[in-house]
LORORO-316132 format. One record per residue (C-alpha): x, y, z. Coordinates in steps of 0.2 Angstrom, whole numbers, padded with zeros to 4 digits, always signed. Each point is the difference from the previous one (the first is absolute). Example, Ala and Ser with C-alpha at 12.3 -4.5 7.8 and 13.67 -1.06 7.14 Angstrom:
+0062-0022+0039/+0006+0017-0003/
END
This chain:
+0018-0203+0003/-0012-0006-0007/-0012+0015+0001/-0006+0009-0012/-0001+0019-0004/-0012+0012+0001/+0001+0008-0017/-0015+0010+0002/+0005+0010+0016/+0010+0016-0001/+0010+0007+0010/+0009+0017+0003/+0009+0009+0013/-0002+0019+0008/+0015+0008+0000/-0001+0018-0002/+0019+0006-0004/-0001-0016-0014/+0003+0012-0014/+0008+0013+0011/+0017-0006-0010/+0007-0007-0013/+0005-0013+0006/-0019-0006+0008/-0007+0005-0017/+0014-0011-0010/-0002-0016+0012/-0019-0001+0000/+0000+0001-0021/+0013-0011-0001/-0007-0012+0013/-0017+0003-0007/-0001+0008-0018/-0021-0002+0001/-0003+0007+0016/-0012+0011+0004/+0004+0017+0014/-0011+0009+0007/+0005+0020+0005/-0007+0009+0012/+0004+0019+0001/-0007+0017+0009/+0000+0019+0003/+0017+0002+0002/-0002+0010+0016/-0013-0013+0009/+0015-0012-0007/+0017+0009+0008/-0011+0001+0016/-0006-0015+0002/+0016-0009-0006/+0010+0011+0013/-0009-0005+0013/+0000-0018-0005/+0019+0001+0002/-0006+0009+0017/-0012-0016+0004/+0014-0010-0005/+0012+0006+0012/-0010+0000+0017/-0004-0018-0005/+0017-0009-0001/+0003+0012+0016/+0016+0008-0007/+0009+0014+0009/+0007+0014-0002/-0005+0005-0016/+0002+0016-0006/-0019+0002-0013/+0005+0019-0011/-0011+0012-0001/-0013-0009-0015/+0002+0020-0010/+0021-0005-0003/-0005-0016-0007/+0002+0009-0018/+0005-0008-0016/+0016-0013+0003/+0000+0006+0019/-0012-0017+0006/+0000-0009+0017/-0005-0016-0001/-0004+0004-0019/-0011+0012+0003/+0000+0016-0010/-0008+0010-0012/+0010-0009-0013/-0010-0017+0004/-0016+0008-0002/+0005+0004-0017/-0010-0018-0008/+0005+0003-0019/+0018-0004+0002/-0008-0018+0007/-0010-0002-0013/+0012+0003-0012/+0009-0013+0005/-0014-0014-0007/+0004+0007-0018/-0019+0002-0005/+0005+0017-0010/+0014+0010-0008/+0010+0011+0010/+0010+0013-0005/+0017+0005+0000/-0005+0012+0018/-0008-0015+0005/+0012-0013-0002/+0015+0013+0007/-0010+0001+0015/-0005-0019+0005/+0021-0003-0005/+0001+0017+0015/-0009-0011+0013/+0009-0016-0004/-0015-0007-0010/-0004-0007-0019/-0011-0008-0011/-0005-0018+0001/-0011-0004-0015/-0015-0016+0004/-0014-0006-0006/-0006+0000+0019/-0019+0008+0001/-0003+0015+0012/-0016+0003+0009/+0000+0017+0011/-0010+0007+0011/-0002+0014+0013/-0003-0003+0017/-0016+0010+0003/-0006-0016-0014/+0002-0010+0012/-0011+0008+0013/-0012+0006-0010/-0017+0003+0007/-0009+0000-0013/-0006-0019-0005/-0001+0000-0017/+0015+0009-0003/+0008-0011+0011/-0009-0018-0008/+0006+0007-0016/+0020+0004+0006/-0002-0019+0008/-0005-0008-0017/+0013+0009-0011/+0013-0005+0014/-0008-0019-0002/+0003+0001-0021/+0015+0008+0001/+0006-0017+0012/-0010-0013-0009/-0012-0003+0018/-0014-0008-0002/-0005+0001+0018/-0007+0017+0003/+0013+0014+0011/-0008+0005+0017/+0002+0016+0004/+0017+0006+0009/+0001+0003+0018/+0009+0016+0007/+0015-0002+0013/+0009+0011+0005/+0014-0003+0010/+0009+0019-0001/-0005+0008+0016/+0004+0017-0003/-0020+0006+0008/-0007+0002+0015/+0006-0009+0018/+0011-0012-0013/+0010+0016-0007/+0019-0004+0003/+0009+0018+0002/+0010-0004-0015/-0013-0003-0011/-0007+0015-0013/-0018+0008-0001/+0005+0006-0021/-0015+0013+0001/+0006+0011+0013/+0009+0014-0004/+0017-0002+0000/+0000-0010-0013/-0007+0010-0014/+0017+0000-0010/+0000-0018+0001/-0016-0002-0005/-0001+0014-0016/+0017-0009-0003/-0008-0019-0001/-0016+0008-0011/+0013+0007-0012/+0007-0016-0002/-0019-0009-0002/-0005+0010-0011/+0014-0004-0012/+0000-0019+0005/-0022-0002-0003/+0003+0008-0017/+0015-0013-0005/-0012-0013+0006/-0015+0006-0009/+0009+0004-0015/+0015-0014-0002/-0002-0014+0012/-0022-0002-0002/+0006-0001-0021/+0009-0016+0003/-0009-0016-0006/+0010-0009+0013/-0009+0010+0013/-0019-0001+0007/-0011+0012+0015/-0015-0006+0008/-0016+0009+0004/-0015+0009-0009/+0006+0012-0015/+0011+0013+0002/-0001-0005+0021/+0015-0001+0000/+0009+0012-0010/-0011+0014+0008/+0008-0004+0021/+0020+0001-0007/-0006+0015-0009/-0003+0006+0018/+0018-0001+0003/+0003+0019-0005/-0009+0006+0013/+0001+0001+0019/-0010-0015+0008/+0004+0010+0019/-0012+0011-0008/-0016-0012+0001/+0000-0002+0016/
END
């Protein structure tokens, strides 16, 4: 009582699962119809590894006992462990829900098969790849941050993003269940994720980015060149 609301203050939330379900998107669009959504994506192979190891880390942090962790190469299609599966790495089916592109009848049917549907809204989208957060090229990084600043309508500069990975799967911190997806035993899993990734990046380039409601940041062509790598095995670059 008696206090004035700061109308210039911009607030936001970080919720990795915010656009996973139709319900989440619907609630956001109804409560905040002019909301701006920032969505991060990454190479499906590395995404799968990170998400799997995150779930392993989460299990150990919560000191859960008696949990049988399935072999990563069995998490194909609808067979998932705590939402980890190759299906979850098909980002286009989550982005389609945002209603920014025209869909074919086949795509609409597939959304329905995944218990999802289109939720049309006026919300604006800023899409980035995780490599852009970790870009060592200061000029490129500055351009990316300035584009994000402009998208959000901020006055202050956005500082370089810190990198903090608590998914322990290397060295002494490695958990027994953690995976190195570049291991030979996961070659078939990688092949599937790469095949999916090629289709995903093609849809993003040819459909999603054509929407006036979708923005990207960074030097011209940089984002597209990064997602085009999804059709190649990232383990061969090591």
